[in-house]
Every structure is written in C-alpha cells, then in structure tokens.
C-alpha positions in Angstrom: 166.7 273.9 -31.3 170.1 272.6 -29.9 172.7 274.5 -28.0 174.2 278.0 -29.1 171.3 279.2 -31.4 171.5 283.0 -32.2 168.8 285.1 -30.5 165.4 284.2 -31.7 163.2 287.0 -33.3 159.7 287.5 -32.3 157.4 284.7 -33.7 155.1 287.3 -35.4 157.9 289.0 -37.2 159.3 285.5 -38.3 156.0 284.5 -39.7 155.6 287.7 -41.6 159.2 287.4 -43.2 158.4 283.9 -44.1 155.4 284.7 -45.9 157.0 287.9 -47.5 160.1 285.9 -48.8 158.1 282.9 -50.0 155.9 285.5 -51.8 158.9 287.0 -53.5 160.2 283.6 -54.3 156.8 282.9 -56.3 157.5 286.0 -58.2 161.0 285.0 -59.1 162.3 288.1 -57.1 164.0 286.5 -54.1 167.7 287.1 -53.4 170.0 284.6 -51.7 169.9 287.0 -48.7 166.0 287.0 -48.4 166.1 283.2 -49.0 168.4 283.0 -45.9 166.0 285.2 -43.9 163.0 283.1 -44.9 164.9 280.0 -44.0 165.7 281.3 -40.6 162.0 282.5 -40.2 160.8 279.0 -41.0 163.1 277.5 -38.3 161.7 279.8 -35.8 158.2 278.6 -36.3 159.3 274.9 -36.3 159.4 274.2 -40.1 162.7 272.5 -40.0 162.7 270.7 -43.4 161.5 273.8 -45.1 164.1 276.1 -43.3 166.8 273.6 -44.1 165.9 273.6 -47.8 166.0 277.5 -48.0 169.2 277.7 -46.0 170.9 275.2 -48.4 169.6 276.9 -51.4 170.8 280.4 -50.3 174.3 279.0 -49.8 174.5 277.1 -53.0 173.5 280.4 -54.8 175.9 282.7 -52.7 178.3 280.2 -50.7 180.5 283.5 -49.7 177.7 285.8 -48.8 177.6 287.8 -45.6 175.0 285.5 -44.2 177.1 282.3 -45.1 178.8 281.7 -41.6 175.5 282.1 -39.8 173.4 280.0 -42.2 176.1 277.2 -41.9 175.7 277.3 -38.1 171.8 277.2 -38.4 172.0 274.2 -40.8 174.3 272.6 -38.2 171.7 273.1 -35.5 169.0 271.8 -37.9 170.9 268.7 -38.9 171.8 268.1 -35.2 168.1 268.2 -34.2 167.2 265.8 -37.1 170.0 263.4 -35.8 172.4 264.0 -38.8 175.4 264.6 -36.7 178.1 264.0 -39.4 176.3 266.7 -41.5 175.9 268.9 -38.5 179.5 268.6 -37.6 180.5 269.5 -41.2 178.1 272.6 -41.0 179.7 273.8 -37.9 183.4 273.4 -39.2 182.3 275.3 -42.3 180.8 278.2 -40.2 184.1 278.3 -38.1 186.2 278.5 -41.1 184.1 281.3 -42.6 184.1 283.3 -39.4 187.0 282.1 -37.2 186.1 284.7 -34.4 182.5 283.4 -34.0 181.8 281.9 -30.6 178.6 279.8 -31.6 180.0 277.4 -34.1 183.0 276.4 -32.1 180.8 275.9 -29.1 178.4 273.8 -31.0 181.2 271.7 -32.2 182.5 271.1 -28.8 179.2 270.1 -27.2 178.5 267.8 -30.4 181.9 266.2 -29.8 181.1 265.5 -26.2 177.8 264.0 -27.3 179.6 261.7 -29.8 182.0 260.4 -27.3 185.0 262.3 -28.1 185.9 264.2 -24.9 189.4 265.2 -25.9 188.3 267.1 -28.7 185.0 268.4 -27.2 186.8 269.9 -24.3 189.6 271.5 -26.5 187.1 273.2 -28.6 185.0 274.4 -25.9 188.2 275.9 -24.3 188.8 277.5 -27.6 185.2 278.9 -27.8 185.6 280.4 -24.2 188.7 282.2 -25.3 186.9 283.6 -28.3 184.3 285.4 -26.1 185.2 286.1 -22.5 181.9 287.3 -21.7 180.2 284.0 -22.8 180.4 281.4 -20.0 178.3 278.8 -21.7 181.5 276.7 -22.8 183.1 276.9 -19.4 179.8 275.6 -17.6 179.5 272.8 -20.3 182.8 271.4 -19.6 182.1 271.8 -15.8 178.9 269.8 -16.3 180.3 267.1 -18.4 183.5 266.6 -16.1 181.4 266.6 -13.1 179.1 263.7 -14.4 182.1 261.9 -15.7 184.3 262.0 -12.5 186.9 264.6 -13.8 186.3 266.7 -10.8 189.6 268.5 -10.7 188.8 270.0 -14.3 185.2 270.7 -13.4 186.4 272.8 -10.3 188.8 274.7 -12.5 185.9 275.5 -15.0 183.5 276.6 -12.4 186.2 278.9 -10.7 187.1 280.4 -13.9 183.4 281.2 -14.6 183.2 283.0 -11.2 186.3 285.0 -12.1 184.7 286.1 -15.2 181.1 286.5 -13.8 181.3 286.7 -10.1 177.6 286.4 -9.6 176.9 283.0 -11.7 174.7 280.8 -9.6 175.2 277.9 -11.9 179.1 277.9 -11.3 178.6 278.1 -7.4 176.1 275.2 -7.5 178.6 273.3 -9.6 181.3 273.6 -7.1 178.7 272.4 -4.5 177.9 269.3 -6.4 181.7 268.6 -6.7 182.2 268.9 -2.9 179.1 266.8 -2.3 180.7 264.2 -4.6 184.0 264.3 -2.7 182.1 264.0 0.7 182.8 267.8 1.8 179.4 268.4 2.9 180.2 271.7 5.0 181.8 273.1 1.8 179.1 272.0 -0.4 176.6 273.6 1.8 178.6 277.0 1.6 178.5 276.8 -2.2 174.9 276.1 -2.3 174.0 279.0 -0.1 176.3 281.3 -2.1 174.2 280.4 -5.2 171.0 281.3 -3.6 172.6 284.7 -2.6 173.6 285.2 -6.2 170.3 284.2 -7.6 167.2 283.9 -5.0 165.2 280.4 -5.3 167.7 279.1 -7.8 166.3 275.8 -8.5 169.3 273.7 -8.7 170.8 275.1 -5.6 167.5 274.3 -3.7 167.4 270.7 -4.8 171.0 270.1 -4.1 170.7 271.4 -0.6 167.8 269.0 -0.3 170.0 266.1 -1.5 172.7 267.3 0.9 170.5 267.2 4.0 168.9 264.0 3.0 172.4 262.5 3.2 172.9 263.8 6.8 171.3 262.0 9.6 168.9 263.9 11.5 168.3 266.5 8.8 165.2 264.9 7.2 162.9 268.1 7.9 165.5 270.4 6.4 165.8 268.3 3.4 162.1 268.1 3.0 161.9 271.9 3.3 164.2 272.4 0.6 162.6 270.0 -1.7 159.4 271.8 -1.3 160.9 275.1 -2.1 162.4 273.6 -5.3 158.9 272.3 -6.2 157.4 275.8 -5.6 159.8 277.5 -8.2 160.1 274.4 -10.5 157.1 272.6 -10.4 157.8 271.1 -13.8 161.6 271.0 -13.4 163.8 268.0 -14.3 163.9 266.9 -10.6 160.3 267.7 -9.8 159.3 263.9 -9.5 162.4 262.9 -7.4 161.8 265.8 -5.0 158.2 264.9 -4.7 159.1 261.3 -3.9 161.7 262.5 -1.3 158.9 264.6 0.5 156.9 261.4 0.6 159.6 259.7 2.3 160.9 257.6 -0.6 164.6 257.4 -0.6 166.0 257.9 -4.2 169.7 258.1 -4.8 170.6 260.8 -7.4 173.1 259.3 -10.0 174.0 262.7 -11.3 175.3 263.6 -7.9 177.0 260.6 -6.7 179.1 258.7 -9.2 178.7 255.3 -7.5 175.0 255.7 -6.3 172.6 253.3 -7.8 170.4 254.8 -10.4 167.1 253.5 -11.5 167.6 250.2 -13.4 171.3 251.1 -14.1 172.4 247.6 -15.1 169.6 247.0 -17.6 170.1 250.5 -19.1 173.8 249.8 -19.7 172.9 246.3 -20.9 170.7 247.7 -23.5 173.3 250.3 -24.7 175.9 247.6 -24.6 173.5 245.3 -26.7 173.1 248.2 -29.2 176.8 248.7 -29.4 177.4 245.0 -30.2 174.7 244.9 -32.8 176.2 248.2 -34.4 179.6 246.6 -34.5 178.3 243.5 -36.2 176.7 245.6 -38.8 180.1 247.0 -39.7 179.9 250.5 -38.1 182.8 250.5 -35.8 182.8 254.3 -35.0 179.3 254.4 -34.1 179.8 251.2 -32.0 182.7 253.0 -30.2 180.5 255.8 -29.2 177.6 253.5 -28.1 180.1 251.5 -26.1 181.4 254.6 -24.3 177.9 255.6 -23.4 177.1 252.1 -22.1 180.4 252.2 -20.1 179.4 255.8 -18.6 175.9 254.5 -17.7 177.3 251.5 -15.9 179.9 253.5 -14.0 177.5 256.3 -13.1 175.1 253.5 -11.8 177.9 251.9 -9.6 177.8 248.6 -11.1 181.2 247.3 -11.3 180.3 243.9 -12.6 178.5 245.4 -15.6 181.2 247.8 -16.2 184.0 245.1 -16.0 181.9 243.0 -18.6 181.7 245.8 -20.9 185.3 247.0 -20.5 186.6 243.6 -21.2 185.1 243.3 -24.6 185.7 247.1 -25.3 189.6 246.5 -24.7 189.4 243.6 -27.1 187.9 245.7 -30.0 188.9 249.2 -29.1 192.2 248.8 -27.2 193.8 251.1 -29.5 191.7 254.0 -28.3 193.3 256.2 -25.4 189.7 256.7 -23.9 189.1 253.1 -23.5 192.5 252.7 -21.8 191.7 255.6 -19.6 188.4 253.9 -18.4 190.3 250.7 -17.8 192.8 252.7 -15.6 190.1 254.6 -13.5 188.2 251.0 -13.3 191.2 249.2 -11.9 192.1 252.1 -9.6 188.5 251.8 -8.3 189.2 248.3 -7.7 192.4 249.1 -5.6 194.7 247.6 -8.3 197.2 250.4 -8.7 199.7 248.4 -10.8 197.0 247.4 -13.4 195.6 250.9 -13.4 199.0 252.6 -14.1 199.5 249.8 -16.8 196.5 251.0 -18.7 197.3 254.7 -18.2 200.8 254.2 -19.7 199.0 252.6 -22.8 196.6 255.5 -23.0 199.5 258.1 -22.7 201.3 256.1 -25.6 198.1 256.5 -27.7 197.6 260.2 -26.9 200.8 261.7 -25.1 199.4 265.2 -25.0 195.8 264.3 -23.5 195.6 266.3 -20.4 193.0 263.8 -18.8 195.3 261.0 -19.6 198.3 262.7 -18.0 196.3 263.5 -14.8 195.0 260.1 -14.4 198.3 258.5 -15.2 199.7 260.6 -12.3 197.1 259.6 -10.0 197.6 255.8 -10.8 201.4 256.3 -10.4 200.8 257.8 -7.0 198.7 254.9 -6.0 201.3 252.6 -7.3 204.1 254.5 -5.6 205.9 255.2 -8.8 206.7 258.7 -7.9 209.1 259.5 -10.7 206.3 258.6 -13.4 203.9 260.8 -11.5 206.4 263.7 -11.5 206.9 263.3 -15.2 203.2 263.3 -16.0 202.5 266.3 -13.8 205.1 268.5 -15.2 204.1 267.8 -18.8 200.6 268.6 -17.7 201.6 271.9 -16.1 203.3 272.7 -19.5 200.3 272.0 -21.4 197.9 273.7 -19.0 199.6 276.5 -17.0 196.2 277.1 -15.5 195.7 273.7 -14.0 196.0 274.5 -10.2 195.4 271.0 -9.1 198.3 269.7 -11.3 200.7 272.2 -9.9 199.5 271.5 -6.2 199.9 267.7 -6.7 203.5 268.4 -8.1 204.5 270.3 -5.2 203.1 267.7 -2.9 205.0 265.0 -4.6 208.3 266.8 -4.7 208.0 267.5 -1.0 206.1 264.7 0.9 207.0 261.8 -1.5 210.3 262.3 -2.9 211.7 264.6 -0.1 213.0 267.2 -2.6 212.5 270.0 -0.2 213.8 272.9 -2.2 211.9 271.8 -5.2 208.7 271.4 -3.3 208.9 274.7 -1.6 209.6 276.3 -4.9 206.6 274.8 -6.6 204.4 275.7 -3.7 205.7 279.5 -4.0 204.8 279.3 -7.7 201.3 278.2 -6.8 200.9 281.0 -4.3 202.1 283.5 -7.0 199.9 282.0 -9.9 196.9 281.0 -8.0 196.4 283.7 -5.1 192.7 283.2 -4.9 192.9 279.5 -4.5 191.7 278.4 -0.8 194.7 276.1 -0.7 197.1 279.1 -0.6 196.4 279.4 3.0 197.9 275.9 3.6 201.2 276.7 2.0 203.1 278.4 5.0 202.4 275.4 7.2 203.3 272.9 4.3 206.6 274.6 3.7 207.4 274.8 7.4 206.6 271.1 7.8 208.8 270.2 5.0 211.6 272.2 6.5 211.2 270.6 9.9 211.2 267.2 8.4 214.6 267.9 6.5 216.1 269.3 9.7 215.3 266.1 11.4 
C-alpha cells in the first residue's frame, strides 16, 4: 500500500474478519460497519478490488458513519495503488473534510501532490500535516527528501533540523543533513552528520552507504569507502543501493545521482528523452495537465543527470507550452543561473513571482538570482516577504541580514536582523558567527 496507511492488523485476524463479514453478507445481516471492516480486511490480504468494492458500498450506505473518514483514506490508498490518482485525491480530500484533525489524509494528499508535479501544494499540505501531529515526523522527512533531490537544500535543512528538534534521535534526519552537506561540498560536516546518525541508530544503512560515497569522493580513502560499503551490504543485502555498493567494492566507479545533482546517472539522457517523448505524445492527445506533469518529471531527470543540453531542449518547448506556470519559470530561472546568466535567471523568476506571488520557493530563488545579478533591492524585497510568509525560515533571515550589511551597507539594519536571527534561532550553528559579523560591519562603517 502507499504512504500513511493505518496500522495493519494481524493477517490471521484479517482473514477471519473477511470470512465472517462475507458470511454475514450472504445471510443479509451485514451492517455498513461490518462491510467497512470486511473491506479493510480484504485490503490486508491483498484483495484490492474486493476491498475497494466493500468500502464503497459501506460509504454509500452510511456516508457519515464513524468509519467514513478512515474508509475514504483507505479508498484513496487503494486508488493510488491502482493508478487512479484523481480518484485518490478526491478520497483523501473527503477524508480530511470528514476529520480535519486527522494526519494521514493530509499527509497522503501532500505526498500525492508531489508525485503529480505540484510541489507548492504538496509542501504546503505536508507542512499542515506536520502541524496536525507534532509526534509524527513523516511529513517533515518527506519534504526533506523531495527538496534534497530537487536542489532546494535550504528548505531541506530546515525540515531535517525541525525533525531533530521534535525527535532528537532520528537517524534519518541526521543522514538527510549529511546528504545536503555532501551536495554542498562540505565533506567534513557531512561526515559528522553521518557519524551522528550511526550513534542514534547503530548500523543505520543509509548512513553507512553515504559514508561510503563520501570516502569514495575523497582521494586516498578508497579502503575506508569499501569498508563502509561492505558494512552496508551486511545489514541491507537486499537494500535499494545493494547493487551500487557491490559495484563500488569491485572497483567500479558509479556516480550516485541521488547524492549529487549534476552527477551523471545511468543513461540520464535517454531516460529524460523517453519521458519528454511521452509528454509530447500526451500533449498531442489533448491532455495538457498530464503532459505538464510528465514534462516536469523529464526536466527533473535531465537536471539530476547533469545533462544541460537535454534540460535546455526540454525547457525551451516547456516555456512555449507552459510559460504561464510558475514552476516552469522557476526551472528556467535555475537553469539560467547554472549557466551563469544572472540577468536571464532573474527575468524568469520575476515572471514566476508574477504568477505565484506568495510561493516561498519562487521568492527564495528570486532572491538568489537577484543577488547574482547584483539587484540587491529586489533581493531585499523578496527576502522580507519570504520572512513574513515563513517566520521559521532561518536561511531567508540570515541572507537578509547579509544583504543589508555587506551588500547595501545598511549597518544598523544588518545588525538588527542578525540580532533577530540570534534570538529566533539560538541553536543554529551560524549564531557563533554573528559577533564577528557585526564587528566587521561596524569596523567597515568606521572606515
């Protein structure tokens, strides 16, 4: 089943309930509640079609029953599993409406939205799910994973740090921070995070594998890399990275596209080309929304594979057809920024902001492109709005302080924002730099 399913009952109990409920149904004695229970039991033993029919029948007979919200969530999971994403979305929305305090339907909606290429809605829903249940960290980890893979590393770090604030011994969050540090070229910091993950959870497979990747990227550390890959295989012989770990031990160098945005993945161009051909075919058949989702996936594949030529080809056509979509303009802005064309990048991001003025990702990338273009006033406006929309965005506030002080020479404003940062984010490692930063600003002003 897909993400966020309620706890499964023991298989024997499920089979017993299924037989009992179906027997009662044959005698004409089954109630909607029993029909619901039989439907869930059928799902537990893999009878998706039968379970779906029973759940739909129970809801049709008693749409406001005590089981209705959970039944809608189950139906959403089944439809998602069967590839009927529109129906799944409707089910999750229905479940959330029936029980606004429930975590699972909102979480499932968020993950599904990300899968369907709508990151703004997906991330907003996952944030809402995280607020519904402070003890459930799955939503924050899901945002962290998606933003790590899609180059939104500032947001990924915030999510992982928030997970550690809620659950300090979460090895997945420490490993996530290590992955981001590795992507940013901070190998010493990455090693620290991976080691912390192993202290939190002995032999945690993702941490072991990532340590292997880290040492494989460091000259003269091939033996250490091999040892960590071997440890990974001991605890995850059938794990998702088992084949890559085995190849590494055998001396075959394999770049991991999930850890390095511009690393060449296996046949990235052909994969992106296939996806792009599918998107064009879907568009020719008149399904523009599905073509848009396929196009975003093709862009992501080309970008993660580091194929700038393929990315440019897809993006050119995407702008012709979907130039009125903020996410396409955002992709264009980041593409131009990677080409070191700051003016073109900023122009694309200004279009994206006009389309979605309150999209936090758009505002942050607009600030980045404006800084690269030395348009500091625009950067300040974007960052101030972003801080208002996301008071917990430490990166936005830090960058705003830096722009005020170092770029615009507004010493008092820069100092004040640095002090705000110190007050609002006392556990952020950058707090240790603030005294030196303020001193440097004051000295510069004196000269």
